[in-house]
N, C-alpha and C positions, 0 to 999 in steps of 0.2 A: 123729737121729743129725745131727751135727754136725763138722765139726773147724777148726781157728783156721789151718792149713795149706792147706787147702781150701776156700776160700770166696769171697765176695765182695769183691774189691777196689777203692777207690773213688781215683778218681784224676781231674786236671783236664783232660788230654789224653790221646789213645791216643801209643804209642813202640813202638818197633821191640822193645823189652825186653817191654812188656806184653805186644803180638800173639803174639810169639816164646811166650809164657807160657801165652796163651788156647789155641795152636796144640799145645803138649805135652801140653796138660791138665794143668798144673802148678797152675791155680788154676781154682777152679768160677766165678767168673765177676768182670764188669768195669762197674764201676759210673760214671758220668759225670754227674753231678748238673746241671740246668740248661744240657741241652745245646741247649736249645729256650726261650726266650722261654715266661711265660705268656700276652700277646700271641700270641704264635703259636700256640699250642695253639690257647685262644678260637677265633680264626680256623680253625684247620684244622677242632677238631671242628664249627662252624659251617656248614663248606661241606661235610663229610661228612654230618651230618645233609639238608642241604638235597639233597644229589646222592643220596641212596635206597642201598642197598648191597643185594647179592644173598646168601639162604643158602643150604650147602651143602642139595640135597633130601633125600639118606638120611643125612644125617649127624645125633646123636643122643649127645652134644645140641648144639644149635644153633651155629650158628658164621658170620658176616655177613664178608663181603669186598666190595673193592672194587679190583678188576685181577686175577690168574692165578698160579696157581701151577704152575711145571716137573712136578712130580709129580702134577697132575692130568690132565697130556697127556703124559702116559710113553708110549702109546702110540698120539702120533700130534704127531710131529715137526712136521710141514707147519702145521699146526691152531693148535700151539703160537704157532711165530711169526706166525702170519697176527693174531692175538689180542693177541701181543706190542707190536705197533705200535698198536692201539686203545687200548689198557690204559697202554701212556707216555704217550696225549694227555691221558686222562681224569684221572690221577694228575697231568701239569704243570696240567690247569683247576683240578682240586682244592686244590693248593698257589697257585694265582695269586698271591692274598693274604697268603702268608705266606713261608714258608723250605720248598724244596721237600729232603726230607730226603736222596734219591739225592746232588743236586751236594755236599749240607753234609756226607753220610755220606765221599764221594769223597775230595773237601779233608781233613778229617782224618786221612785212611787213609792218601794220599799225603803229607799233611806225616811223617807218622811211619816209613813205609817205604821202603827202599832204593831195590827196585825197584817197574816198572810196576805202576800200579792203574787199572783202569776196568770196564764192563764185558764180561760175557763176551758175546762175540759168535761165530759159525760161519759162516763163506764162504761154505756155500749159503743163508743164509739169514736172516743178517742179527742184529741186537744180541736179547740176551733182555732180558725184561723185569725189572723190580726195582722193590720199595717197594710190595709187595702192603698196603693196609688192612685190618685186622681190626676186627671188632666182636666181642668175644668176653660171649657170657650164659650158659652153663651149664657153661661150663670146657673144658680140651681134655684126651682121656684121654693117658697115657702113649705115650710114638712116639722115634722117633729120625729126625733127619732126615741121611743120611748120603749123597750123591750118588754115590759108588762102590755102593752096595747101589741106590737110589734110581734110576740115571739110566745104567747103561748105554747105552755108544752114542750117549752126547749128550757133547758140549765138557767138559761143568760133571760130567760121568762120571770124571775123569782128574784132577781135585783129587786132590792128598795129602794134606791136611786141609782141615778146616770149621768155621765160624763163623756166627754167627748173631747179627745188634743189631736189637734192639725200641727202638723209640722212643714214649714214651705221650704221647699228647694231653691225655687224658680216664679218670676212674676211676668205679667205682662208690663207693657208702659203704663198702662191703664187699667180701673176696673177691677173685678175680682174682689171687689170689699164684701166681707161679712156683716150683714147684721140679725143678732139677736134681740128677740121680744122676752120681756117678761109677759109670757101667756105657757104656761104649762100645758103640757095635754092633758085635755080632760076628754068624758065622752061626749061634752056636748058640742066642741070641736069639729065633730065628726059633718056636722051641718051643713060645714064650711067646703069638705070635702070635694077636689077637682081631679079625676081623671084617677090612673092605674096604680100610681107610684107613690101613692100617701100623700100627695101634694095638698094645699087649702089655698083656697081662694084669698087676694089681699086682706079684703074688709074683713077674712079673721083678725088680723092685727091693727087694724086701723087706729085704733085708740090707746094701742098697749108701748107701755117704757118702750125703752131699747136701745142700745149703743151700736157706732158701726165702728168696727175695725178694720185696719188697713195695713195687714201683715208684713215684715222686712224679712229679707232672706236669712233663714236657718232662726227665724222664730218660732216658737210653739205657742198655741194659742190652747187653752183648756177651756168649756163651760157647760153649763149644763145643758147636754143635749135633750132634756124634756122640754125644753123651751122652742118655741118655734123661730127656725131661722134661716137664714133666705142668702144667696152669695149671687150679688152684680156680675153682669155679664164682663170675661176679660177682656179687653180691646187691645191693639197696638204689639209692636213685634213682642218676641218672646214668647215662653208657652208659660204657665199658670199651674206648678207641679205641688202635690205635696201628700204626704202620707198620715196615716190617721187610726185611729180604732175606737173603741167604746170603754168606759172602763167604770163598770161597775162595783157599788155595794151591797154586799150579800145581809141577808141576815145576820149572820153572826161575825158580822162587821170588817169579812174577806173584801179585797179587792181582786176581781176577773178582768180580762181583759178578750177582746174578740173583735172582730168584723162582720 
């Protein structure tokens, strides 16, 4: 089920109007092709494989990562920020021979948005980490990313709306498509909760409008992360490597990034 009105919009660069439409959930997603060059994609993929990555110990299907996610440390803020400083250093090292996506995305947002744009930070702890690298193998089940629900008591939990961007450096032969459903996180969705990682049963979205996006290397895809979304299993030769962070709109209209 798809729609010509709620679909992926392709643009050459971000603009205030495009971001407003995403925050308001008026479009399904935005694609910027060739956001990163083919040479940088190859350099990043090589650096990621050389660095190695961790898999979530209890997550099925498996999901690899470099960096940390606030959601995984939602019960221990001090530990998240302790690891955030380490993760920033790792990210900078991996992207040392290419283009670090965090300054790249910050520049694109700053050029488009009329208010302040920067990393999320808390006075008592410092900067949040942003720019987690994921190595997707078996897909990712249906879930929502919505800080008002996932991060009460954290600065990021005060956002009024939230996007996610994913920048794709490498892909497998088949699979790995992302499906985004026009089904924002609401309290009643918890009746579909399944497992400990914030996943939902497929019937939570079976009647929802949706779009499926198959990214290309170098693409950046943005969508409203409050909507339910899932990733199909990545199969065949190659490795599906992407970097991402959230973009939150604050009550004062500033934008913050974190992972």
